[in-house]
C-alpha positions in Angstrom: -10.3 1.7 3.9 -12.7 -1.1 5.8 -15.4 -2.9 3.9 -19.0 -1.6 3.6 -20.1 -4.8 6.1 -17.2 -3.4 8.5 -18.3 0.3 8.2 -21.9 -1.0 8.8 -21.0 -2.6 12.3 -18.9 1.0 13.1 -22.3 2.8 12.4 -24.3 0.4 14.3 -22.1 0.9 17.3 -22.3 4.7 17.2 -25.9 4.8 17.0 -26.5 1.9 19.7 -24.3 3.6 22.2 -25.5 7.1 21.6 -28.3 7.0 24.0 -26.6 4.9 27.2 -26.2 6.4 30.4 -23.6 4.4 31.9 -20.3 2.7 31.0 -21.4 -0.6 32.0 -24.3 -0.4 29.2 -21.8 1.2 26.4 -19.5 -1.7 26.9 -22.2 -4.2 27.3 -23.6 -2.8 23.9 -20.5 -2.6 22.0 -19.6 -5.9 23.0 -22.9 -7.5 21.9 -22.6 -5.8 18.6 -18.9 -6.7 18.4 -19.4 -10.3 19.0 -22.1 -10.9 16.5 -19.9 -9.5 13.7 -18.1 -12.6 13.2 -18.8 -16.3 14.1 -14.9 -16.6 14.3 -15.1 -14.2 17.6 -15.4 -16.6 20.7 -14.6 -14.2 23.5 -15.4 -10.7 23.1 -15.2 -8.2 25.9 -13.5 -5.1 27.6 -10.9 -4.5 30.2 -10.8 -1.3 32.0 -8.2 0.6 33.6 -8.7 0.4 37.5 -5.6 2.0 39.0 -2.4 0.5 37.9 -4.3 -2.7 36.4 -6.9 -3.8 33.8 -10.4 -5.3 35.3 -12.8 -7.3 33.3 -15.7 -5.4 32.1 -18.6 -6.6 30.0 -18.0 -9.7 27.3 -19.4 -12.2 25.5 -17.8 -15.8 25.7 -16.7 -18.4 28.2 -16.1 -17.2 31.8 -12.5 -15.8 32.7 -10.2 -16.6 35.5 -8.5 -13.6 34.2 -10.5 -10.8 36.0 -7.6 -8.6 36.8 -4.5 -7.9 34.8 -1.2 -6.1 35.5 0.1 -4.2 32.9 3.1 -6.4 32.8 1.2 -9.4 32.1 -0.2 -10.7 28.8 -1.3 -9.3 25.6 -3.9 -7.1 27.3 -1.2 -5.7 29.5 1.2 -5.1 26.5 -1.5 -3.6 24.6 -2.6 -1.3 27.7 1.2 -0.3 28.3 2.6 0.2 25.0 -0.9 1.8 24.2 -1.4 0.6 20.7 -3.1 -2.4 19.1 -1.5 -5.7 19.6 -2.7 -8.4 17.1 -1.4 -12.3 17.5 -1.9 -14.7 15.0 -0.9 -17.7 17.2 -1.2 -17.1 20.8 0.5 -20.6 21.4 3.9 -19.0 20.2 3.6 -15.7 22.0 4.8 -16.1 25.7 2.6 -13.2 27.1 -0.6 -14.8 26.1 -2.6 -15.6 29.4 -5.2 -18.7 28.8 -8.4 -17.9 29.1 -9.4 -20.6 26.9 -7.0 -23.6 25.6 -8.6 -23.5 22.3 -8.4 -20.0 21.5 -5.7 -19.6 18.6 -5.4 -15.9 17.8 -6.3 -12.5 19.4 -6.6 -8.9 19.0 -6.5 -6.4 21.6 -7.1 -2.7 20.7 -6.4 0.2 23.5 -9.2 2.6 24.5 -7.3 5.8 24.2 -8.0 9.0 25.6 -5.1 11.3 24.3 -2.2 9.7 25.8 -4.1 7.7 28.5 -5.4 4.2 28.0 -8.9 4.1 29.8 -9.1 0.1 28.7 -9.1 -2.0 25.9 -11.2 -4.2 23.5 -10.2 -7.7 23.8 -11.2 -10.4 21.1 -9.8 -14.0 20.9 -10.7 -16.5 18.2 -10.3 -20.4 17.8 -9.1 -20.0 14.4 -5.2 -19.2 13.9 -4.4 -15.8 12.3 -8.3 -14.8 12.2 -7.7 -11.0 12.3 -6.4 -8.8 9.8 -5.9 -5.2 8.9 -9.6 -4.4 8.4 -10.3 -5.9 11.6 -7.6 -3.7 13.4 -9.1 -0.4 11.6 -12.6 -1.4 12.3 -12.1 -2.2 16.1 -9.8 0.9 16.4 -12.7 3.2 15.0 -15.2 1.2 17.5 -12.3 2.3 20.3 -12.6 5.9 19.3 -16.5 6.1 19.3 -16.6 4.2 23.0 -13.9 6.6 24.4 -16.1 9.5 23.3 -19.4 8.4 24.6 -17.6 7.5 28.0 -16.1 11.1 28.2 -19.6 12.3 27.5 -21.2 10.1 30.5 -18.2 11.0 32.7 -18.6 15.0 32.1 
């Protein structure tokens, strides 16, 4: 069960993306709301599947050199290929980590799943070690469902 504060964020995202008409605006609005949830979030954004790789979508945070990620590379590639959330408490101890920022200490990546198909993912970095917990995972997995539903509506 997620906290009332997290439930409010999920509801706010549901309402905010309901009227958006493009993938770009749905993802941008969701990224802005997610990023505003915690001062501990230092990079919040989306990577979307484009063929056999991930491409960066809307994000809040420092510029990233990782605009395209192979599924065999990084924590983002792992989440997309395994089709499950990956939470890393200490990125410095995870050999898969692709450093976007030298100050990043923890990361959570939540795939956007349409059945068995990964459409993309939510990626959040924090400069604090072990910043993400079970409630963050559950909240972001609910947000991922909302984003997928809206993207499917737009594309239908």
